C-alpha positions as CSV (number, residue, x, y, z in Angstrom):
1,M,2.9,-34.5,22.5
2,P,2.6,-32.5,19.3
3,M,4.4,-33.9,16.8
4,L,5.9,-30.8,14.6
5,R,4.2,-28.6,12.4
6,P,6.0,-28.8,9.1
7,L,6.5,-25.3,7.4
8,P,3.1,-24.6,5.8
9,P,3.9,-24.1,1.7
10,D,2.8,-20.4,1.8
11,I,5.6,-19.3,4.4
12,L,7.5,-22.4,2.8
13,A,7.4,-21.3,-0.6
14,W,8.3,-17.2,0.8
15,G,11.0,-18.3,2.5
16,Q,12.7,-19.9,0.1
17,H,12.3,-16.4,-2.8
18,I,12.5,-14.4,-0.1
19,L,15.4,-14.7,2.4
20,A,18.8,-15.9,1.8
21,E,19.7,-19.2,2.4
22,D,22.3,-18.2,5.7
23,N,19.6,-15.8,7.0
24,P,19.6,-16.5,10.5
25,F,15.6,-17.0,10.9
26,R,15.5,-19.6,7.3
27,A,19.1,-21.8,9.1
28,I,16.2,-21.6,12.5
29,G,13.2,-23.3,10.2
30,D,15.3,-25.7,7.8
31,V,16.7,-27.1,10.0
32,L,17.4,-25.3,14.0
33,Y,13.3,-25.4,14.8
34,P,13.4,-29.4,14.5
35,L,16.3,-29.8,16.0
36,L,14.5,-27.7,19.1
37,H,11.4,-29.1,18.9
38,S,11.8,-32.6,19.5
39,H,15.2,-32.0,22.0
40,Y,12.7,-29.6,24.7
41,L,8.9,-30.9,23.6
42,P,9.6,-33.3,26.3
43,I,10.8,-31.5,28.7
44,F,8.7,-28.5,28.7
45,Q,5.6,-30.5,28.1
46,A,4.5,-29.5,31.6
47,I,4.4,-25.9,30.9
48,P,0.5,-24.5,30.0
49,T,0.8,-23.0,26.1
50,P,-1.9,-21.0,23.8
51,V,-4.1,-22.5,22.1
52,Q,-2.0,-23.2,18.3
53,L,1.7,-22.8,19.9
54,T,3.5,-24.9,21.7
55,A,6.4,-24.3,24.6
56,V,9.5,-24.1,22.7
57,D,6.9,-22.1,20.3
58,L,7.3,-19.5,23.5
59,A,10.7,-20.5,24.1
60,V,12.2,-19.9,19.8
61,V,9.9,-16.9,20.3
62,V,11.2,-15.7,24.1
63,A,14.7,-16.0,22.1
64,F,13.8,-13.6,19.7
65,Q,13.1,-11.3,22.1
66,T,16.6,-11.7,24.3
67,I,17.8,-11.1,21.0
68,E,15.9,-8.6,19.6
69,G,16.2,-7.1,22.1
70,L,11.6,-6.2,22.8
71,T,9.6,-6.1,25.2
72,A,7.0,-9.3,25.7
73,G,4.8,-7.0,24.3
74,R,6.8,-5.7,20.7
75,A,7.5,-9.6,20.5
76,A,4.0,-10.7,20.3
77,E,3.8,-8.2,17.8
78,R,6.3,-9.6,15.6
79,L,4.8,-12.8,16.3
80,R,2.0,-12.3,14.3
81,A,3.0,-10.1,11.4
82,D,6.8,-11.1,11.4
83,L,7.1,-13.3,7.9
84,S,10.6,-14.6,8.4
85,W,9.4,-15.6,12.9
86,K,6.3,-17.0,11.0
87,Y,9.0,-19.2,8.8
88,A,11.4,-19.9,11.6
89,L,8.6,-21.3,14.0
90,H,6.4,-23.4,10.7
91,L,3.3,-21.1,11.4
92,P,0.9,-21.0,9.0
93,L,0.3,-16.4,7.4
94,D,-3.1,-16.3,9.0
95,H,-1.1,-17.7,12.5
96,A,-2.6,-15.2,14.9
97,G,0.0,-15.8,17.5
98,C,0.3,-14.9,21.2
99,T,0.5,-11.6,23.6
100,G,2.7,-10.3,25.4
101,R,1.4,-11.4,29.2
102,D,1.1,-14.2,27.5
103,L,5.2,-15.2,27.0
104,K,5.4,-12.8,30.4
105,T,3.4,-16.0,32.1
106,F,5.0,-18.5,30.3
107,C,8.7,-17.0,31.5
108,K,7.0,-17.1,34.9
109,R,6.2,-20.9,35.0
110,I,10.2,-21.2,33.4
111,A,11.6,-20.1,36.4
112,V,9.0,-21.2,39.0
113,H,8.8,-25.2,37.6
114,R,10.5,-27.9,40.0
115,P,13.0,-29.1,38.7
116,P,13.5,-25.5,37.7
117,L,13.6,-25.3,33.4
118,S,15.2,-22.0,33.7
119,S,18.2,-23.6,32.7
120,H,16.7,-25.2,29.8
121,L,15.2,-22.3,27.7
122,D,19.1,-20.0,28.9
123,A,20.7,-23.3,27.1
124,L,17.9,-22.6,23.2
125,V,18.1,-19.1,24.1
126,L,21.7,-19.6,22.4
127,A,20.8,-22.5,20.5
128,V,18.6,-19.7,19.1
129,R,21.4,-17.3,18.8
130,Q,23.9,-19.5,17.3
131,P,22.6,-18.2,13.2
132,F,22.9,-14.7,14.3
133,V,26.3,-14.8,15.4
134,G,28.4,-12.5,13.5
135,L,25.8,-10.6,12.1
136,A,25.8,-7.9,15.1
137,G,24.4,-4.1,13.8
138,S,22.8,-6.1,10.6
139,S,19.4,-5.2,9.6
140,T,18.3,-9.0,10.8
141,I,18.6,-8.3,14.1
């Protein structure tokens, strides 16, 4: 099973300088992502993923996609280009991310997996949503 990635030094330095302490993406990277990784990685480990991403990474991207109302393609673009997303997921600055097709395939695999994993993905999305509560109308979401 993959080990939890530490926050890369370049993203850590950027996040501590740019992201406010109460920024939801910083809260996820600092506290929630390690918890999600340890809890959900064993549950989702049977789901194949693109190289250098775990099933928990893709689940968190799906959560961001849901929270922000993005298409899979747009969420994949954000993963490649948005440093706050990289901070939250402990990804290095030059990480290529994934494609929209990767996200759609992941969701399909979650839906058809036996035993069903959809309820676990739903619970993860709710957990990721918590740091954003109260920020409706904010440019952060």
